[in-house]
C-alpha positions as CSV (number, residue, x, y, z in Angstrom):
1,M,12.6,-91.0,-64.4
2,I,14.4,-88.1,-62.7
3,K,15.2,-85.1,-64.7
4,I,18.9,-84.4,-64.4
5,N,20.1,-81.0,-65.6
6,K,23.4,-81.2,-67.4
7,I,26.2,-78.7,-67.1
8,K,29.3,-78.9,-69.1
9,G,32.5,-77.0,-68.3
10,V,34.6,-75.2,-70.9
11,E,37.0,-77.6,-72.6
12,W,40.5,-76.5,-71.8
13,K,42.6,-79.3,-73.3
14,N,42.6,-81.2,-76.6
15,T,43.3,-84.7,-75.1
16,L,39.9,-85.2,-73.5
17,K,38.8,-88.8,-73.3
18,P,35.2,-90.1,-73.2
19,I,34.0,-90.8,-69.7
20,V,30.4,-91.8,-70.4
21,K,28.0,-92.3,-73.2
22,D,25.0,-89.8,-73.2
23,G,22.5,-91.1,-75.8
24,Q,24.3,-91.0,-79.2
25,R,27.1,-88.6,-78.2
26,Q,30.1,-89.1,-76.0
27,I,30.8,-86.8,-73.1
28,L,34.4,-85.8,-72.9
29,G,36.2,-84.7,-69.8
30,Y,38.1,-85.4,-66.6
31,G,35.2,-86.4,-64.5
32,M,31.6,-86.1,-63.6
33,E,29.8,-84.7,-60.6
34,L,26.3,-85.4,-59.7
35,V,24.7,-82.8,-57.4
36,V,21.6,-84.1,-55.7
37,N,19.3,-82.0,-53.5
38,L,16.7,-84.0,-51.7
39,Y,13.7,-82.4,-50.0
40,D,11.1,-83.6,-47.5
41,C,13.2,-86.6,-46.5
42,D,12.7,-89.3,-43.9
43,L,13.9,-87.5,-40.7
44,K,14.9,-90.7,-39.1
45,K,17.3,-91.5,-41.9
46,I,18.9,-88.1,-42.4
47,S,19.4,-87.7,-38.6
48,S,21.0,-91.2,-38.1
49,K,24.7,-91.7,-38.3
50,S,24.3,-95.4,-38.9
51,A,21.8,-94.8,-41.7
52,I,24.1,-92.3,-43.4
53,Q,27.0,-94.8,-43.1
54,K,24.9,-97.6,-44.7
55,F,23.9,-95.1,-47.5
56,V,27.6,-94.4,-48.3
57,I,28.6,-98.1,-48.3
58,T,25.6,-99.2,-50.5
59,L,26.1,-96.2,-52.8
60,C,29.8,-97.0,-53.3
61,D,29.6,-100.8,-53.3
62,E,26.4,-101.5,-55.2
63,V,25.3,-98.4,-57.1
64,I,28.4,-96.5,-58.5
65,H,30.9,-99.4,-57.9
66,M,33.7,-97.2,-56.5
67,K,36.3,-98.3,-54.0
68,R,36.0,-96.5,-50.7
69,Y,39.3,-95.0,-49.4
70,G,39.8,-94.6,-45.7
71,K,37.2,-94.1,-43.0
72,T,33.8,-92.3,-43.6
73,L,33.7,-89.0,-41.7
74,I,30.2,-88.3,-40.3
75,P,30.3,-85.4,-37.9
76,N,27.2,-83.8,-36.4
77,F,27.7,-80.0,-36.0
78,G,26.4,-76.5,-36.9
79,H,24.1,-76.4,-33.9
80,D,24.2,-72.6,-33.6
81,N,21.7,-72.4,-36.4
82,P,18.8,-74.8,-36.9
83,T,19.2,-74.8,-40.7
84,T,22.8,-75.9,-40.5
85,S,22.4,-78.3,-37.6
86,G,22.9,-81.9,-38.6
87,Y,25.2,-84.5,-40.0
88,S,27.7,-84.0,-42.8
89,V,29.5,-86.8,-44.6
90,V,32.8,-87.1,-46.4
91,Q,33.9,-90.4,-48.1
92,L,37.0,-90.4,-50.3
93,I,36.8,-92.9,-53.1
94,E,39.8,-93.9,-55.2
95,T,38.5,-91.8,-58.1
96,S,37.5,-88.7,-56.0
97,S,34.9,-88.2,-53.3
98,I,31.4,-88.2,-52.0
99,T,30.2,-85.4,-49.7
100,G,26.8,-84.6,-48.2
101,H,25.1,-82.3,-45.7
102,F,21.9,-83.1,-43.9
103,S,19.5,-80.5,-42.4
104,D,17.2,-81.9,-39.8
105,S,15.1,-78.7,-39.6
106,Q,14.6,-78.5,-43.3
107,R,14.3,-82.3,-43.7
108,S,16.7,-82.0,-46.7
109,C,19.9,-83.5,-47.9
110,Y,22.6,-82.1,-50.3
111,L,24.9,-84.6,-51.9
112,N,27.9,-84.3,-54.3
113,I,29.2,-87.4,-56.0
114,F,32.4,-86.7,-58.0
115,S,34.4,-89.3,-59.9
116,C,36.9,-89.5,-62.7
117,A,35.4,-92.9,-63.5
118,P,32.0,-93.2,-65.1
119,Y,28.8,-94.2,-63.3
120,D,25.1,-94.0,-64.1
121,P,23.8,-90.7,-62.9
122,Q,20.1,-91.6,-63.3
123,R,20.5,-94.8,-61.3
124,T,22.5,-92.9,-58.7
125,A,19.9,-90.1,-58.3
126,Q,17.1,-92.6,-58.1
127,F,18.9,-94.5,-55.4
128,C,19.5,-91.4,-53.3
129,K,15.9,-90.3,-53.6
130,K,14.6,-93.7,-52.6
131,Y,17.1,-94.3,-49.8
132,F,16.2,-91.1,-48.0
133,A,12.5,-91.3,-49.0
134,A,12.6,-87.8,-50.5
135,R,9.4,-86.4,-51.9
136,K,11.2,-84.0,-54.2
137,I,14.6,-84.0,-55.9
138,D,16.8,-81.6,-57.9
139,A,19.7,-83.2,-59.7
140,F,22.5,-81.6,-61.8
141,L,25.2,-83.4,-63.7
142,I,28.4,-81.4,-64.1
143,I,31.0,-82.6,-66.6
144,R,34.4,-81.4,-65.6
145,P,36.9,-81.0,-68.5
């Protein structure tokens, strides 16, 4: 099991609705964002546009069950600095967005999965780790009121 650190924003309105069950208590809010940092990843996958595209499609269609909106943007840039050189990804979903940045030199991946609809953060983090064959992961769940 992956340890996911939970961060809850300050509640700013009284009409919050439950977005997901967390054990015995309900989490109230507008949406949830899973921040996943992956380290010591498979270099072939994080440096492949087609592998990143397949990751986004599988994540949306089979893991979080969110409808993709528009084309997936996967530019490769930041080549002035080896740390920032690599692909980035942006995929809008009907309930928000998925973004990610991949550092070839660091063999790392930094993902943000935000949605107003609930999804399973544990399953999502495990999928990300397995897909990119990461040896280490940090994951944070942010509840946005």
